[in-house]
C-alpha positions in Angstrom: 122.0 50.6 -212.1 119.1 51.4 -214.3 115.9 50.6 -212.6 112.2 50.7 -213.4 110.7 52.8 -210.6 107.7 51.3 -208.9 107.6 52.3 -205.3 105.4 51.1 -202.5 103.5 53.6 -200.3 104.5 51.6 -197.2 107.6 52.7 -195.2 110.8 51.3 -196.6 112.3 48.6 -194.4 115.9 49.9 -195.0 116.0 53.7 -195.2 118.9 55.2 -197.0 121.3 57.5 -195.2 122.8 59.3 -198.2 121.3 60.8 -201.4 121.0 58.4 -204.3 119.8 58.8 -207.9 117.7 56.2 -209.8 116.7 56.4 -213.4 113.9 54.5 -214.9 110.4 54.5 -216.4 107.7 54.6 -213.7 104.7 52.3 -214.1 102.4 54.5 -212.1 103.4 57.7 -214.0 102.9 56.0 -217.3 99.4 54.8 -216.3 98.4 58.4 -215.3 100.0 59.7 -218.5 97.9 57.4 -220.6 94.6 58.1 -219.0 95.2 61.8 -219.2 96.2 61.4 -222.8 92.9 59.7 -223.5 91.1 62.2 -221.2 92.0 65.2 -223.3 95.2 66.3 -221.7 97.2 68.1 -224.4 100.3 68.2 -222.1 100.3 64.4 -222.3 100.1 64.4 -226.1 103.3 66.3 -226.8 105.6 63.3 -227.7 106.3 63.2 -231.5 105.1 60.3 -233.5 107.1 57.2 -232.8 106.6 53.4 -232.7 106.0 53.5 -228.9 103.4 56.4 -229.1 101.7 54.6 -232.0 101.5 51.4 -229.8 100.0 53.4 -226.9 97.3 54.8 -229.1 96.6 51.5 -230.8 96.3 49.5 -227.5 94.5 52.0 -225.3 92.3 54.1 -227.6 89.6 51.4 -227.6 89.3 52.0 -223.9 88.6 55.7 -224.3 85.0 55.1 -223.1 86.1 53.6 -219.8 84.7 55.3 -216.7 88.3 56.2 -215.6 88.7 58.3 -218.7 85.4 60.2 -218.0 86.5 60.7 -214.4 89.9 62.0 -215.6 88.2 64.5 -218.0 86.0 65.7 -215.2 88.9 66.1 -212.8 90.8 68.1 -215.4 87.9 70.6 -215.5 88.5 71.3 -211.8 92.2 72.1 -212.4 93.7 68.6 -211.8 96.0 68.7 -214.9 99.6 69.2 -215.8 101.6 67.8 -212.9 98.7 67.1 -210.6 98.2 63.6 -212.0 101.9 62.9 -211.4 101.6 64.0 -207.7 98.9 61.3 -207.3 100.9 58.7 -209.3 104.0 58.8 -207.0 101.8 58.2 -204.0 100.3 55.0 -205.4 101.7 51.6 -204.2 102.7 48.6 -206.3 99.1 47.5 -206.5 98.1 51.0 -207.8 96.3 51.5 -204.5 96.4 54.3 -201.9 95.5 54.4 -198.2 94.1 57.2 -196.1 97.6 58.4 -195.2 98.5 58.5 -198.9 95.4 60.5 -199.7 96.3 63.0 -197.0 99.9 63.2 -198.4 98.5 63.9 -201.9 96.3 66.7 -200.6 99.1 68.2 -198.5 101.4 68.1 -201.6 98.8 69.7 -204.0 95.7 71.5 -202.9 94.0 70.8 -206.3 93.2 67.3 -204.9 91.5 68.7 -201.8 87.9 68.3 -203.1 88.4 65.3 -205.2 87.3 61.7 -204.4 90.8 60.4 -204.5 90.0 56.9 -203.3 87.1 56.5 -205.8 89.3 57.8 -208.7 92.2 55.4 -207.8 89.7 52.5 -207.8 88.7 53.5 -211.4 92.4 53.7 -212.4 92.9 50.1 -211.2 89.8 49.0 -213.1 91.1 50.7 -216.2 94.6 49.0 -215.8 92.9 45.6 -215.5 90.4 46.1 -218.4 93.1 47.3 -220.7 95.8 44.8 -219.7 98.1 47.8 -218.8 100.6 45.7 -216.9 101.1 43.3 -219.8 101.7 46.3 -222.1 104.1 47.8 -219.7 106.1 44.6 -219.4 106.1 44.0 -223.1 108.0 47.3 -223.6 110.6 46.7 -220.9 113.4 46.8 -223.5 112.3 50.2 -224.8 112.1 51.5 -221.2 115.6 50.3 -220.5 117.0 51.9 -223.7 115.4 55.2 -222.8 116.5 55.1 -219.2 120.0 54.2 -220.4 120.4 57.5 -222.3 119.2 59.6 -219.4 121.4 57.5 -217.0 124.4 58.6 -219.1 123.5 62.2 -218.6 123.1 61.8 -214.8 126.4 60.0 -214.5 128.2 62.5 -216.6 126.8 65.6 -214.8 126.5 64.4 -211.2 124.0 67.2 -210.4 123.4 66.0 -206.9 127.1 66.5 -206.0 126.8 70.1 -207.3 123.7 70.8 -205.3 125.4 69.4 -202.2 128.2 72.0 -202.8 125.6 74.7 -202.8 123.0 73.6 -200.2 124.9 71.0 -198.1 124.6 67.2 -198.4 121.1 65.8 -197.9 120.6 62.5 -196.0 117.6 60.1 -196.5 116.9 61.5 -200.0 116.4 59.6 -203.2 116.2 61.3 -206.6 114.2 59.5 -209.3 114.8 60.7 -212.8 111.8 59.4 -214.8 111.4 59.5 -218.6 108.0 60.9 -219.5 107.4 58.8 -222.6 104.3 60.7 -223.7 105.2 64.1 -222.5 107.4 65.3 -225.4 108.7 68.7 -224.3 106.8 68.7 -221.0 108.8 68.2 -217.8 108.0 68.4 -214.1 109.2 67.8 -210.6 107.2 66.3 -207.7 108.0 64.7 -204.4 106.8 62.4 -201.6 108.0 61.2 -198.2 108.3 57.4 -197.8 109.0 56.6 -194.2 112.0 58.7 -193.3 113.1 59.0 -197.0 112.3 61.9 -199.2 111.8 60.9 -202.9 112.3 63.7 -205.4 111.0 62.9 -208.9 112.2 64.7 -212.0 110.0 63.7 -214.9 111.8 64.6 -218.2 109.7 64.4 -221.4 111.0 62.3 -224.3 111.0 64.4 -227.4 113.0 62.4 -230.0 111.2 61.3 -233.1 112.6 57.8 -232.5 111.0 57.7 -229.1 114.3 58.3 -227.4 115.4 61.3 -225.2 117.4 64.1 -226.8 120.7 64.3 -225.0 122.3 67.7 -225.1 122.8 70.8 -222.9 119.0 71.5 -222.9 118.5 68.1 -221.4 121.1 68.9 -218.7 119.3 72.1 -218.1 116.0 70.4 -217.7 117.4 67.9 -215.2 119.1 70.6 -213.1 116.1 72.9 -213.3 113.8 70.2 -211.9 116.2 69.2 -209.2 116.7 72.9 -208.2 113.0 73.2 -207.4 113.4 70.6 -204.6 115.9 72.9 -203.0 114.7 76.4 -203.7 110.9 75.9 -203.1 111.1 74.6 -199.5 113.8 77.1 -198.6 111.8 80.1 -200.0 108.6 78.7 -198.4 110.3 78.6 -195.0 111.2 82.3 -195.3 108.1 83.4 -197.2 107.3 86.1 -194.6 110.7 87.8 -195.2 110.4 87.5 -199.0 106.8 88.7 -199.3 107.6 92.4 -199.3 109.9 92.2 -202.3 107.8 89.6 -204.0 104.5 91.5 -203.8 106.3 94.7 -205.0 108.0 93.1 -208.0 105.2 90.8 -209.2 102.8 93.5 -210.5 105.7 94.8 -212.7 106.0 91.4 -214.5 102.6 90.0 -213.9 101.5 89.8 -217.5 104.7 87.9 -218.5 104.5 85.6 -215.5 100.8 84.7 -215.9 101.4 83.9 -219.6 103.8 81.3 -218.3 101.3 80.1 -215.6 103.3 81.7 -212.8 100.3 83.2 -211.1 101.6 84.3 -207.7 104.6 86.2 -206.4 105.7 83.0 -204.5 105.9 81.0 -207.8 107.7 83.9 -209.5 110.4 84.0 -206.7 110.8 80.2 -206.8 111.3 80.4 -210.5 113.7 83.3 -210.1 115.9 81.3 -207.7 115.8 78.2 -209.8 116.7 80.0 -213.0 119.5 81.9 -211.4 120.9 78.6 -210.2 120.5 77.2 -213.7 122.5 80.0 -215.2 125.2 79.5 -212.6 125.4 75.8 -213.3 125.5 76.2 -217.0 128.1 79.0 -216.9 130.5 77.2 -214.5 130.1 73.7 -215.8 129.4 74.2 -219.5 131.4 77.3 -220.1 130.8 81.1 -220.3 129.1 80.9 -223.6 126.5 78.5 -222.2 126.0 80.8 -219.3 125.4 83.8 -221.6 122.9 81.8 -223.7 121.1 80.8 -220.5 121.0 84.4 -219.3 119.5 85.6 -222.6 116.8 82.9 -222.5 115.8 84.0 -219.0 115.8 87.7 -219.9 113.5 87.0 -222.8 111.1 85.2 -220.4 110.7 88.2 -218.3 113.2 87.3 -215.5 115.1 90.5 -216.1 117.1 90.2 -212.9 118.6 86.8 -213.6 122.1 87.8 -214.4 122.3 89.9 -211.3 120.9 87.2 -209.0 123.2 84.5 -210.6 126.1 86.8 -209.9 125.0 87.3 -206.3 124.8 83.5 -205.8 128.2 83.1 -207.3 129.7 85.7 -204.9 128.9 83.5 -201.9 132.1 82.7 -200.1 131.7 79.2 -198.5 134.1 80.2 -195.7 131.6 82.8 -194.6 128.3 81.2 -195.8 128.7 77.5 -196.0 125.4 77.0 -197.8 122.9 79.0 -199.8 120.5 78.7 -196.8 123.1 80.5 -194.6 123.4 83.0 -197.4 119.7 83.6 -197.6 119.7 86.9 -195.5 121.9 88.3 -198.2 119.5 87.1 -201.0 116.5 88.5 -199.1 118.2 91.9 -198.7 119.1 91.9 -202.4 115.4 91.3 -203.4 114.4 94.1 -201.1 116.9 96.4 -202.8 115.8 95.3 -206.2 112.2 96.1 -205.4 113.2 99.5 -204.1 115.2 100.2 -207.3 112.3 99.2 -209.5 109.9 101.3 -207.5 112.1 104.3 -208.1 113.4 103.7 -211.6 110.8 101.3 -213.1 111.4 97.8 -214.5 114.7 97.4 -216.1 114.6 98.0 -219.9 116.4 95.4 -221.9 118.2 95.8 -225.3 117.3 93.7 -228.3 118.2 90.2 -227.4 118.5 88.5 -230.7 117.1 88.0 -234.2 113.4 88.0 -234.9 113.4 84.3 -235.8 114.5 83.5 -232.2 111.5 85.1 -230.6 108.8 82.6 -229.4 106.1 82.1 -232.0 103.2 82.0 -229.5 103.1 83.7 -226.2 101.3 80.7 -224.6 103.9 78.2 -225.7 105.7 76.6 -222.8 109.3 75.8 -222.6 112.1 74.9 -220.3 115.6 76.2 -219.8 119.0 74.9 -219.1 120.7 75.2 -215.7 124.3 75.6 -214.6 126.7 73.2 -212.9 129.3 72.6 -210.2 132.1 74.7 -208.9 134.6 72.0 -209.4 136.6 74.3 -211.6 136.5 77.0 -208.9 135.3 79.3 -211.7 133.0 82.2 -211.0 130.9 84.7 -212.9 131.5 88.4 -212.8 128.9 90.7 -214.2 129.9 92.8 -217.2 129.7 96.6 -217.3 126.4 96.4 -219.1 124.0 94.6 -216.8 120.9 94.1 -217.1 110.7 77.3 -210.1 106.4 72.4 -211.9 106.0 73.2 -215.6 108.0 76.3 -216.7 109.0 78.5 -219.7 111.5 77.5 -222.4 115.0 78.1 -223.5 115.9 78.8 -227.1 117.6 76.2 -229.2 120.0 76.7 -232.0 119.0 75.0 -235.2 116.2 72.8 -234.1 113.1 73.3 -231.9 114.0 73.1 -228.3 112.6 71.6 -225.1 111.0 74.1 -222.9 110.2 74.3 -219.3 107.0 76.1 -218.3 105.1 76.0 -215.2 101.7 75.4 -216.6 98.9 74.7 -214.4 95.4 75.6 -215.4 94.8 76.8 -211.8 97.2 78.9 -209.8 99.2 77.1 -207.3 98.0 77.7 -203.8 100.9 76.5 -201.6 104.1 78.5 -201.9 106.0 75.3 -202.5 103.9 74.7 -205.6 105.8 76.3 -208.4 104.5 75.8 -211.9 104.5 72.2 -213.0 106.1 70.8 -216.1 107.9 72.3 -219.0 107.9 72.3 -222.7 110.0 73.4 -225.6 108.2 75.4 -228.1 108.6 74.6 -231.7 110.0 77.1 -234.2 112.6 78.6 -231.9 116.1 79.2 -233.0 118.8 78.1 -230.6 121.5 80.0 -232.3 124.4 80.8 -230.0 124.4 84.3 -228.7 127.4 86.6 -229.0 128.2 88.8 -226.1 127.0 91.8 -228.0 123.5 90.2 -228.2 123.3 89.7 -224.5 122.2 92.2 -221.9 125.1 91.2 -219.8 128.5 89.7 -220.5 129.6 87.1 -218.0 132.9 85.2 -218.0 134.3 82.6 -215.7 137.0 84.0 -213.5 139.2 82.3 -210.9 138.2 82.7 -207.3 
């Protein structure tokens, strides 16, 4: 079923017992996207020109002088940008209101809201929605919302990413995934979450980048979806074991600090979250989309500075479910591997990579964000084996072939304070080539092999 997501902040009367996935435009997220678009948020102005975007500007631009827009601009100057507005959005109820418990949950989820007058700002948002007839506008575009959601629903149904994550991390109960089209986000994507009663709600906001106002459905879209979902698994797990990961993280981060900060990954915790997510992405793409897709995913990650990705993906693939039923059970092996990696880099220096492709495939601007594709399930029992030459809520981009590609970059203006906060949403930089890589262009050659 395709549903328009509009959740209440009150506990659900009938908690779910198994993971479910909903797909639909979220009224609260659209409202926050519009006010941030009017308030100067470039990340909410990434959608290409389309009839829907033109309608948004025509209807809401006359309200650019509203006090809610001035408040939004002021909040952005304090670092409340990128995915921070989405964190607030998912904690609003059906009346676009929030209670004290909701405010506490927002601040617990994102420290950027700690010093903000959340209640006052939410009151201004409601006033803006009333003055601009936002609900009438939202209802009038229900057919467009359903068409957009339908295209993403087809991706979710075809990929079944939750089933793959269950095979890696174990089945989750009381969890609901909400895949939300970001109609104004273009190439920006992000993942946020909230707890509703006993149910965890995991939101994957995927930017709509088609010139017709519709999502682009391809392997990049699959990668974006899996990448965002992976953060809901990797971030809490790595946060729980942060003390054991700190030694390696603090040793490795200075070696790649410039590349990480350029992508808004400002701490070692965010770097490791992204490392885990990206390795899972490579594994998913290689197993579920084929070895060539896996090699392309590896090359994209190496270019972004995650020079250990092929090795980490190979390590994840070596997990034997008979010995380690889940990745959490396998974590001591992963932690030991990170320690060994840090020791190797301390002795030999950061790994040097060969030329990874033609000049026209190199990002045009170092600050451009992007996002990358992720790998899929072990249904085929296929594995990766590293070749002889080896080399986390916005994040860096993968390269496309013949057209500009959606990118995932974790881009917050302010460093994330909590470990769980990995860079926000993602974007695909324009002007990148997505040409398929031959094995000779890659720093490692991976091929599926039978277990």
